[in-house]
C-alpha positions in Angstrom: 10.2 22.7 0.8 13.4 21.2 2.2 13.0 19.8 5.7 16.0 19.1 8.0 15.9 16.3 10.5 18.5 16.0 13.3 18.4 13.4 16.0 20.6 12.2 18.8 20.0 9.2 21.0 21.0 10.6 24.4 20.9 13.9 26.2 24.7 13.8 26.5 25.1 14.0 22.7 24.9 17.3 20.8 23.0 18.2 17.7 25.5 20.9 16.6 27.5 18.7 14.2 24.4 17.4 12.4 22.9 20.9 12.2 26.2 22.4 10.9 26.3 19.7 8.2 22.6 20.3 7.2 23.2 24.1 6.8 24.7 23.3 3.4 21.1 22.7 2.3 18.7 25.5 2.0 15.9 24.3 4.3 12.8 26.1 5.5 12.0 23.8 8.5 14.2 21.9 10.9 13.2 19.2 13.4 15.8 18.7 16.2 15.2 15.9 18.7 17.1 14.3 21.6 16.0 11.1 23.2 14.9 12.0 26.7 17.0 10.6 29.5 14.1 8.6 30.9 13.5 6.7 27.6 15.7 3.8 26.3 17.6 4.4 23.1 15.0 2.2 21.4 12.2 4.4 22.6 9.6 6.5 20.7 10.4 6.8 16.9 11.1 10.5 16.9 11.1 10.8 13.1 7.3 10.6 13.0 6.8 14.3 13.6 8.9 15.2 10.6 7.2 12.6 8.4 3.8 14.0 9.3 5.0 17.5 8.4 6.2 16.5 4.9 4.0 17.2 1.9 4.1 16.1 -1.7 7.2 17.7 -3.4 9.1 18.2 -0.2 12.6 16.8 0.5 13.6 15.4 3.9 17.3 16.0 4.5 19.2 14.0 7.1 22.9 13.6 7.8 23.1 9.8 7.8 20.6 7.0 7.5 21.2 5.8 11.1 19.8 9.2 12.4 16.5 8.2 10.8 16.2 4.4 11.2 17.5 1.8 13.6 17.4 -1.1 11.1 16.9 -1.9 7.4 13.4 -2.9 8.2 12.6 0.5 9.8 14.3 2.3 6.9 12.2 0.3 4.4 9.0 1.4 6.2 10.1 5.0 6.3 11.0 5.1 2.6 7.7 3.5 1.7 5.9 6.3 3.7 8.0 9.0 1.9 7.3 7.4 -1.5 3.5 7.3 -0.8 3.7 11.0 0.1 5.9 11.7 -2.9 8.7 13.1 -0.7 12.3 12.8 -1.6 15.0 11.7 0.9 18.5 13.1 0.9 21.3 11.9 3.1 23.9 14.7 3.4 
């Protein structure tokens, strides 16, 4: 199953451009998240819901790496989780 993940850091930003870009991929599930106004940009790691949903053989599709991780350290942790679960990662 292909799973889309779109995330913006503030309520002023829109998800439309990311979702439009992700439509090029045939995906059965989409996770769309905005950082709530009351949380700082560095708040809760929103990607965890999508990662929990992923199963072996799935592909997580994102527009850019910065929509998934805030740092190389975070990205490394996320990729390790995906590898353990045998889930592919595609950056559109």
